[in-house]
C-alpha positions in Angstrom: 88.0 114.5 177.6 86.2 111.1 177.4 83.8 112.2 180.1 83.0 115.4 178.3 82.5 113.6 175.0 80.2 111.0 176.7 78.1 113.7 178.3 77.6 115.5 175.0 76.8 112.3 173.0 74.3 110.9 175.4 72.2 114.0 175.0 72.9 114.8 171.3 71.9 111.4 170.1 68.3 112.3 170.8 68.6 114.8 167.9 69.8 112.1 165.4 66.3 111.1 164.2 65.4 114.8 163.8 68.4 115.4 161.5 67.6 112.4 159.4 64.1 113.8 158.9 65.6 117.2 158.1 68.0 115.8 155.5 65.1 113.8 153.8 62.8 116.9 153.8 65.6 119.1 152.4 66.2 116.6 149.6 62.5 116.6 148.8 62.3 120.3 148.4 65.6 120.4 146.4 64.1 117.9 144.0 61.1 120.2 143.5 63.6 123.1 142.7 62.8 124.8 146.0 66.1 125.8 147.6 64.7 129.0 149.3 62.6 127.2 151.9 65.4 125.0 153.2 67.6 128.1 153.4 65.1 129.8 155.7 64.6 126.8 157.9 68.3 126.1 158.1 69.1 129.8 158.9 66.4 130.1 161.5 67.1 126.7 163.0 70.8 127.2 163.4 70.3 130.8 164.6 68.0 129.4 167.3 70.6 126.7 168.0 73.2 129.4 168.8 70.8 131.3 171.0 69.7 128.2 172.9 73.3 127.1 173.4 74.1 130.5 174.9 71.1 130.2 177.2 71.7 126.7 178.3 75.5 126.9 178.6 75.9 130.3 180.3 72.4 131.3 181.4 71.5 127.9 183.1 75.1 126.8 183.6 74.7 123.4 182.0 78.2 123.5 180.4 78.8 121.1 177.5 75.4 119.4 178.2 73.8 122.7 177.4 75.5 122.7 174.0 74.0 119.3 173.2 70.5 120.2 174.6 70.4 123.4 172.5 71.2 121.6 169.3 68.6 118.8 170.0 65.9 121.4 170.7 66.7 123.3 167.5 66.8 120.1 165.4 63.3 119.1 166.4 62.1 122.6 165.8 63.3 122.3 162.2 61.4 119.0 161.9 58.2 120.8 163.0 58.8 123.5 160.4 59.3 121.0 157.6 56.2 119.0 158.7 54.1 122.1 158.1 55.7 122.8 154.7 55.4 119.2 153.4 51.8 118.8 154.5 51.0 122.0 152.6 52.9 120.6 149.5 51.1 117.2 149.8 47.7 119.0 149.8 48.6 121.2 146.8 49.8 118.2 144.7 47.1 115.8 146.0 49.8 113.5 147.2 49.3 110.9 150.0 51.4 111.3 153.1 51.4 107.5 153.6 54.4 105.5 152.6 54.2 103.9 149.2 55.8 100.6 148.5 57.3 101.6 145.1 58.7 104.8 146.5 60.3 103.0 149.4 61.8 100.4 147.1 63.4 103.0 144.7 64.6 105.1 147.6 66.1 102.2 149.4 68.0 101.1 146.2 69.5 104.6 145.6 69.8 105.4 149.3 71.6 102.1 150.0 74.4 103.0 147.6 74.6 106.5 148.9 74.7 105.1 152.4 77.8 103.1 151.5 79.3 106.3 150.0 78.7 108.1 153.2 80.2 105.3 155.2 83.4 105.7 153.2 83.5 109.5 153.8 83.0 108.9 157.5 85.8 106.3 157.6 88.1 108.9 156.1 87.0 111.5 158.7 87.2 109.2 161.7 90.6 107.8 160.6 91.9 111.3 160.3 90.7 112.3 163.8 92.2 109.1 165.1 95.6 109.9 163.8 95.3 113.5 165.0 94.5 112.2 168.5 97.6 110.0 168.4 99.8 112.9 167.5 99.0 114.9 170.6 96.4 117.0 172.5 97.4 120.4 171.0 97.5 118.9 167.5 94.1 117.4 168.0 92.8 120.8 169.0 94.5 122.3 166.0 93.0 119.8 163.7 89.6 120.6 165.1 90.1 124.3 164.1 91.4 123.3 160.6 88.5 120.9 160.0 85.9 123.4 161.3 87.1 125.9 158.8 87.1 123.2 156.1 83.5 122.3 157.0 82.4 126.0 156.9 84.0 126.4 153.4 82.6 123.0 152.3 79.0 124.2 153.1 79.6 127.4 151.1 81.1 125.5 148.2 78.4 122.8 148.5 75.8 125.3 147.4 77.0 124.8 143.9 76.8 121.1 144.3 73.2 121.4 145.4 72.5 123.5 142.4 74.2 121.0 140.1 72.3 118.1 141.7 68.8 119.8 141.3 69.4 121.2 137.8 71.1 118.1 136.4 68.2 115.9 137.7 65.6 118.3 136.2 67.3 118.5 132.8 68.0 114.7 132.6 64.3 114.1 133.4 63.4 116.5 130.6 65.7 114.7 128.2 67.7 117.9 127.4 71.2 116.5 127.2 72.6 119.8 125.7 71.3 121.7 128.8 72.8 119.0 131.0 76.3 119.7 129.6 75.7 123.4 129.9 74.9 123.1 133.6 77.9 120.8 134.1 80.3 123.3 132.5 78.9 126.3 134.3 78.8 124.7 137.8 82.3 123.2 137.5 83.7 126.6 136.4 82.0 128.3 139.3 83.2 125.6 141.7 86.8 126.2 140.7 86.6 130.0 140.8 84.6 130.1 144.1 87.3 127.7 145.5 90.0 130.2 144.6 88.1 133.0 146.4 87.4 131.0 149.5 91.0 129.8 149.5 92.3 133.3 149.3 90.1 134.3 152.3 91.3 131.4 154.4 95.0 132.2 153.5 94.5 135.8 154.4 93.0 134.9 157.8 95.3 131.9 158.5 97.3 133.8 161.1 94.2 135.0 163.0 92.0 132.0 163.0 93.8 130.1 165.8 93.6 133.3 168.0 89.9 133.7 167.2 89.1 130.1 168.2 91.4 129.7 171.2 93.0 133.1 172.2 96.3 131.1 172.3 99.2 132.4 170.2 101.0 129.1 170.3 98.0 127.2 168.9 97.6 129.9 166.2 101.2 129.4 165.1 100.7 125.6 165.2 97.7 125.6 162.9 98.6 128.3 160.4 100.7 126.1 158.0 97.9 123.5 157.9 95.4 126.3 157.2 97.5 127.4 154.3 97.4 123.8 152.9 93.6 123.9 153.3 93.5 127.3 151.4 95.5 125.9 148.5 93.2 122.9 148.2 89.9 124.9 148.0 89.7 125.1 144.2 90.0 121.3 144.1 87.4 121.0 146.8 85.0 123.2 144.8 85.3 121.1 141.7 85.0 117.8 143.7 81.8 119.0 145.5 80.2 120.0 142.2 81.0 116.7 140.5 79.5 114.9 143.5 76.3 116.9 143.0 76.3 116.2 139.2 76.5 112.4 139.7 73.9 112.5 142.5 71.6 114.5 140.2 72.1 111.8 137.6 71.2 109.1 140.2 74.6 107.5 139.7 74.6 106.3 143.3 76.2 102.9 142.6 79.3 104.5 141.1 79.5 107.0 143.9 79.6 104.1 146.4 82.3 102.3 144.5 84.4 105.5 144.1 84.1 106.1 147.8 85.9 102.8 148.5 88.5 103.5 145.9 89.3 106.9 147.4 90.3 105.2 150.6 93.0 103.1 148.9 95.7 105.8 148.7 94.4 107.8 151.7 94.5 105.2 154.5 98.1 104.2 153.8 99.1 107.9 153.9 97.5 108.2 157.3 99.3 105.1 158.5 102.7 106.6 157.4 102.0 109.7 159.4 101.1 107.7 162.5 104.0 105.3 162.1 106.6 108.0 161.7 105.5 109.8 164.9 105.7 113.2 163.4 104.1 115.8 165.7 103.7 119.6 166.2 103.1 121.9 163.3 104.8 119.4 160.9 102.4 116.6 162.0 99.4 118.9 161.3 100.8 119.9 157.9 101.2 116.3 156.9 97.7 115.4 158.1 96.4 118.3 156.1 98.3 117.2 153.0 96.9 113.7 153.4 93.3 114.8 153.7 93.2 117.9 151.5 95.8 116.6 149.1 95.7 112.8 148.8 92.1 112.2 149.6 90.6 115.2 147.7 92.8 114.4 144.7 91.6 110.8 144.8 88.0 112.0 144.8 88.7 114.4 141.9 90.3 111.5 139.9 87.4 109.0 140.4 84.6 111.6 139.9 86.3 113.3 137.0 86.9 110.1 135.1 83.2 109.2 135.5 82.0 112.5 134.3 84.4 112.5 131.3 83.3 109.0 130.3 79.7 110.1 129.9 78.4 106.8 131.4 76.6 108.8 134.1 74.2 110.1 131.5 72.7 106.6 131.3 72.5 106.0 135.0 69.2 104.3 136.0 66.3 106.6 136.8 
C-alpha cells in the first residue's frame, strides 16, 4: 500500500501548483458573480481527467501512475483555460496583470487566516484516516467509500455555500443589510432542505454503494451502517456549508480560523476514544462516522451558528 501511495504522490504533486492557480482563478470569477465559467472549466477539466485516466491506466497500462498522470495533465489544462479567461477580463476592465502590493497585502491577511482554517480541516481529515487505518484494512477501504460519498455530497451542497459567499459579499459591499439577511435566510433554508434530499438518496442507495465501488458483498455490508449515519447528517452538513460561505463572503476569516481550532477540541478526543477501545468491523466504522459526521459537524454548526446569530460578522473588516 505504501509503495502504491508513493508512486501516486510523486507524480500527482506536480499538479499541486496548478490546482492552487485554479482555486485562485475560481475565487476571482466568483467574486465577479460569474459562476458559469468555473462550472464549464471544472466540468470539461474533470471530464478530460476521467478520459485521460482511462487512457493511461488501461490503454497504456501505467496502473496507478496513470491515474496521477491523467489528473496532473487535466489540472494544467484547466490552468490554461483560466489564463485565457482572466487575460480577457483584465483587458475588458483595463486591469494590470502584474502583482500589486496592496492587493498582495490584503489577500495575504485574509488568506493567512483562511489557511489556518484549512489546516484545522485537514487535521480533522487526516486524524480520521489515521484512526481508520489503525482499525483495519477492510475498515480503511470502507471509510474511503463513505468519505468519497461525503465528498460528492459536499460538493453538491457546497454550491449553496458558494452562492451565499458571492451574494453576501456583493450585498455587504453595496451596504444593503436587509438583502444580506434575506440571502442568509434563503440559503440556510435551502441548505437544510437540500441536505434532506441528498441524505434520502444516500440512505436509499446505502445497500448498493459498497457493491458499486468494490463488487464485494462483505464490504457493502460493512459500510452500510456508516453510510446511514452519513445520510442522517446531511441536513446538518448543508447548513454548516452555507454558514461557512456566509462568513467567507463577509470576510470574517479571522473568526473562521479560531472556530476551526475550537472544532477540534471535542473531535480529537472522540477519535482517541475510538482508537483506544480497539473497536473494529462495522461497529468501528459506525463510531468513526458518528465522530466525524456527528461530533465534528455539530461542533462546526455550533461555532458558525453562534457567530451568525451574534451579528458581529456584519462588521468584519473589508
